[in-house]
C-alpha positions in Angstrom: 139.5 31.8 21.0 141.3 34.9 22.3 144.2 36.0 20.1 147.6 36.1 21.9 149.3 39.5 21.7 152.9 39.6 20.7 155.4 40.4 23.4 156.9 43.8 23.2 160.5 43.9 21.9 163.2 45.4 24.0 163.0 48.8 22.1 159.2 49.0 22.7 159.6 48.1 26.3 162.3 50.8 26.8 160.1 53.4 25.1 157.2 52.3 27.4 159.4 52.6 30.5 160.5 56.0 29.5 156.9 57.2 28.9 155.8 55.7 32.3 158.9 57.0 34.3 157.3 60.4 35.1 160.6 62.0 34.0 161.2 64.3 31.1 163.5 63.2 28.3 165.9 65.9 29.4 166.0 64.5 32.9 166.5 61.0 31.7 169.3 62.0 29.2 171.0 64.0 32.0 170.8 61.1 34.4 172.1 58.7 31.7 174.8 61.0 30.6 173.7 60.9 26.9 172.7 63.5 24.3 169.1 64.6 24.6 168.7 64.6 20.9 169.5 60.8 20.7 166.7 60.1 23.2 164.3 62.5 21.5 164.9 60.8 18.1 164.4 57.3 19.8 161.1 58.4 21.2 159.7 60.1 18.1 156.6 58.8 16.3 158.0 59.9 12.9 158.6 56.7 11.0 161.2 58.5 8.8 163.3 59.4 11.8 166.2 57.2 12.9 164.8 55.6 16.0 167.5 53.2 17.3 169.9 53.6 20.2 173.2 52.0 20.4 173.3 49.2 22.9 175.6 51.2 25.2 173.3 54.1 25.1 170.2 52.0 25.7 172.0 50.4 28.7 172.7 53.8 30.2 169.1 54.8 29.8 167.9 51.6 31.4 170.3 52.1 34.3 169.1 55.6 34.8 165.5 54.3 35.0 166.5 51.4 37.3 165.7 48.7 34.7 167.4 45.4 34.1 167.2 42.8 31.5 165.8 39.5 32.8 164.9 36.2 31.1 161.3 35.6 30.2 159.4 33.2 32.3 158.9 29.9 30.5 155.4 28.6 30.3 154.5 25.7 32.5 154.1 22.5 30.6 
């Protein structure tokens, strides 16, 4: 049997969207009106770095990227 992969959490989805946006972190931070350092720390691979964004900041980044939060599709029974 094939093993089901875990769905990506919101933070991982946002990082993926940022990586796939075609924009630089500077461009995104300017469009979102946030500090570039906060976005840079969020995107770092260094596990010792503080990687979270406040919800308000994440919402501004999502808006700058044209993203919205939607419910998951429920599996058909």
